[in-house]
Residue frames relative to the residue before (quaternion, step in Angstrom):
aa qw qx qy qz dx dy dz
X 1.0000 0.0000 0.0000 0.0000 0.00 0.00 0.00
X 0.6965 -0.5226 0.3166 0.3762 3.54 -1.23 0.60
X 0.6732 0.5101 -0.3053 0.4397 3.58 0.86 -0.91
X 0.6759 0.4927 -0.2940 0.4625 3.58 0.86 -0.95
X 0.6770 0.4878 -0.2993 0.4627 3.58 0.90 -0.90
X 0.6283 0.5301 -0.3312 0.4633 3.59 1.02 -0.75
X 0.6502 0.5017 -0.3121 0.4777 3.60 0.99 -0.80
X 0.6357 0.5247 -0.3234 0.4647 3.56 1.02 -0.76
X 0.6299 0.5130 -0.3337 0.4782 3.61 1.00 -0.76
X 0.6347 0.5189 -0.3294 0.4684 3.59 1.03 -0.73
X 0.6680 0.5048 -0.3003 0.4570 3.58 0.90 -0.90
X 0.7554 0.4288 -0.2229 0.4424 3.58 0.82 -0.97
X 0.8497 0.1449 -0.0346 0.5058 3.57 0.91 -0.79
X 0.5407 -0.6658 0.3830 0.3430 3.59 1.25 0.04
X 0.3647 0.7296 -0.4991 0.2925 3.58 1.23 0.30
X 0.5064 -0.6321 0.4870 0.3268 3.57 -0.99 0.77
X 0.5935 -0.5774 0.4234 0.3675 3.58 -1.06 0.77
X 0.6315 0.5462 -0.3243 0.4447 3.57 0.96 -0.90
X 0.6835 0.4700 -0.2867 0.4793 3.59 0.95 -0.84
X 0.5956 0.5476 -0.3550 0.4684 3.57 1.15 -0.56
X 0.6323 0.5178 -0.3224 0.4777 3.57 1.01 -0.82
X 0.6563 0.5137 -0.3098 0.4576 3.58 0.93 -0.90
X 0.6465 0.5165 -0.3221 0.4600 3.57 0.97 -0.82
X 0.6630 0.5019 -0.3056 0.4638 3.57 0.95 -0.84
X 0.6448 0.5071 -0.3203 0.4737 3.60 1.02 -0.75
X 0.6183 0.5281 -0.3352 0.4758 3.58 1.06 -0.74
X 0.6515 0.5139 -0.3128 0.4621 3.59 0.94 -0.86
X 0.6436 0.5086 -0.3235 0.4717 3.59 0.94 -0.83
X 0.6477 0.5208 -0.3137 0.4592 3.59 0.99 -0.81
X 0.6357 0.5178 -0.3248 0.4714 3.59 1.00 -0.80
X 0.6614 0.5028 -0.3061 0.4648 3.59 0.93 -0.86
X 0.6605 0.5010 -0.3074 0.4672 3.58 0.92 -0.87
X 0.6532 0.5098 -0.3091 0.4668 3.60 0.94 -0.88
X 0.6698 0.5003 -0.2981 0.4606 3.57 0.91 -0.92
X 0.6452 0.5124 -0.3213 0.4668 3.59 0.97 -0.80
X 0.6814 0.4943 -0.2827 0.4599 3.57 1.03 -0.79
X 0.8050 0.3224 -0.1454 0.4763 3.59 0.78 -1.03
X 0.5217 0.6965 -0.3891 0.3021 3.58 1.16 -0.56
X 0.6745 0.4958 -0.3296 0.4365 3.63 0.72 -0.90
X 0.6591 0.4972 -0.3123 0.4700 3.60 0.97 -0.79
X 0.6688 0.5140 -0.2980 0.4469 3.58 0.92 -0.93
X 0.7284 0.4299 -0.2314 0.4807 3.59 1.11 -0.65
X 0.4208 0.7048 -0.4727 0.3206 3.61 1.25 0.06
X 0.5556 -0.5714 0.4812 0.3649 3.54 -1.21 0.57
X 0.2235 -0.7528 0.6047 0.1331 3.55 -1.18 0.67
X 0.2177 -0.7536 0.6064 0.1308 3.55 -0.98 0.86
X 0.0835 -0.7986 0.5960 0.0032 3.55 -0.87 1.01
X 0.3971 -0.6759 0.5653 0.2566 3.53 -1.13 0.72
X 0.2870 -0.7627 0.5595 0.1509 3.55 -0.92 0.97
X 0.6658 -0.5349 0.3545 0.3807 3.55 -1.22 0.53
X 0.7023 0.4579 -0.2722 0.4722 3.61 1.06 -0.66
X 0.6377 -0.5468 0.3212 0.4373 3.59 1.27 0.20
X 0.5622 0.6046 -0.3857 0.4118 3.57 1.26 -0.15
X 0.4197 -0.6701 0.5471 0.2748 3.51 -1.34 -0.09
X 0.1488 -0.7628 0.6233 0.0862 3.53 -1.16 0.69
X 0.2067 -0.7645 0.5982 0.1225 3.54 -1.16 0.59
X 0.1767 -0.7362 0.6463 0.0952 3.52 -0.93 1.01
X 0.0121 -0.8042 0.5934 -0.0309 3.54 -0.70 1.09
X 0.2921 -0.7471 0.5758 0.1582 3.55 -1.10 0.73
X 0.0188 -0.8149 0.5769 -0.0533 3.54 -0.48 1.24
X 0.5947 -0.5597 0.4228 0.3928 3.58 -1.13 0.54
X 0.3000 -0.7686 0.5371 0.1752 3.57 -1.10 0.66
X 0.7230 -0.4252 0.2500 0.4837 3.59 1.21 -0.10
X 0.7460 -0.3380 0.3031 0.4872 3.52 -1.06 -0.88
X 0.1877 -0.7614 0.6146 0.0856 3.55 -0.91 1.01
X 0.2000 -0.7910 0.5725 0.0802 3.56 -0.70 1.15
X 0.0623 -0.8148 0.5763 0.0020 3.58 -0.72 1.06
X 0.1283 -0.7482 0.6479 0.0638 3.54 -0.80 1.06
X 0.1313 -0.8594 0.4940 0.0097 3.54 -0.32 1.29
X 0.4605 -0.6743 0.5051 0.2795 3.59 -1.11 0.71
X 0.6235 -0.5918 0.3902 0.3299 3.53 -1.31 0.23
X 0.6498 0.6172 -0.3207 0.3067 3.58 1.02 -0.73
X 0.7698 0.1393 -0.1165 0.6119 3.62 1.17 -0.36
X 0.1097 -0.8764 0.4635 0.0714 3.61 0.50 1.16
X 0.7022 0.3911 -0.2807 0.5246 3.62 1.14 -0.34
X 0.6807 0.5223 -0.3002 0.4167 3.58 0.76 -1.04
X 0.6824 0.4926 -0.3121 0.4408 3.60 0.77 -0.95
X 0.6464 0.5073 -0.3194 0.4720 3.59 1.06 -0.67
X 0.6829 0.4897 -0.2906 0.4576 3.57 0.79 -1.01
X 0.6171 0.5936 -0.3340 0.3941 3.56 0.99 -0.93
X 0.7762 0.3061 -0.1914 0.5168 3.60 0.89 -0.80
X 0.6846 0.5359 -0.3017 0.3914 3.58 0.96 -0.77
X 0.6862 0.5291 -0.3221 0.3815 3.59 0.74 -0.98
X 0.6774 0.4759 -0.3091 0.4681 3.60 0.92 -0.80
X 0.6582 0.5007 -0.3155 0.4653 3.58 1.03 -0.69
X 0.6270 0.5080 -0.3365 0.4854 3.57 1.04 -0.68
X 0.6304 0.5345 -0.3249 0.4598 3.59 1.01 -0.83
X 0.7015 0.4624 -0.2579 0.4771 3.57 1.06 -0.79
X 0.6034 -0.6035 0.3437 0.3917 3.59 1.26 0.02
X 0.5083 0.6318 -0.4333 0.3934 3.58 1.24 0.14
X 0.4051 -0.6362 0.5833 0.3015 3.52 -1.34 0.25
X 0.1775 -0.7746 0.5927 0.1314 3.58 -1.15 0.49
X 0.1395 -0.7466 0.6473 0.0642 3.50 -1.17 0.77
X 0.1562 -0.8262 0.5406 0.0287 3.54 -0.70 1.11
X 0.0678 -0.7260 0.6825 0.0500 3.54 -1.10 0.86
X 0.1841 -0.8068 0.5575 0.0662 3.54 -0.30 1.30
X 0.6189 -0.5264 0.4271 0.3968 3.56 -1.26 0.39
X 0.5896 -0.6428 0.3792 0.3088 3.54 -1.02 0.83
X 0.6974 0.4802 -0.2875 0.4477 3.59 1.07 -0.57
X 0.7196 0.3423 -0.2634 0.5437 3.62 1.21 0.11
X 0.1403 0.8312 -0.5251 0.1172 3.57 0.95 0.85
X 0.5957 0.5553 -0.3729 0.4447 3.61 1.07 -0.58
X 0.6525 0.5041 -0.3099 0.4734 3.57 0.99 -0.83
X 0.6678 0.5039 -0.3152 0.4481 3.57 0.97 -0.76
X 0.6843 0.4710 -0.2863 0.4774 3.58 1.11 -0.58
X 0.5777 0.5809 -0.3702 0.4379 3.60 1.21 -0.49
C-alpha cells in the first residue's frame, strides 16, 4: 500500500513521506494510462504501398528487458520501464540499487 511503501522509501533513502506518496501516485497514473492507451498503441497498422499493395506493421515482443535501476526513485524508475514492456508482452528483469533492497522486495 502507498503508506507502507512511502515509509519504506523514507527509511531506506531519506525521501520525505510526502514525496513517497507523490511517487506512488505518479506510478499509479502511469499504470492507468498504459492500461488505457496500450492496446490501441500496440494494434497492427495497415499501410497502403506505392505499388497498390498493402503492408502491415505489427508490434511483437522482443524478449527479456533488463533494467538496472537507480536508488532515487525506487518505484517510478521501475514502473516507467516495466509497465510498457509487460503490456507489450516482454518479460522484465530488475536489478535494483543495493541501498533500496526493501523497496525492491516490496
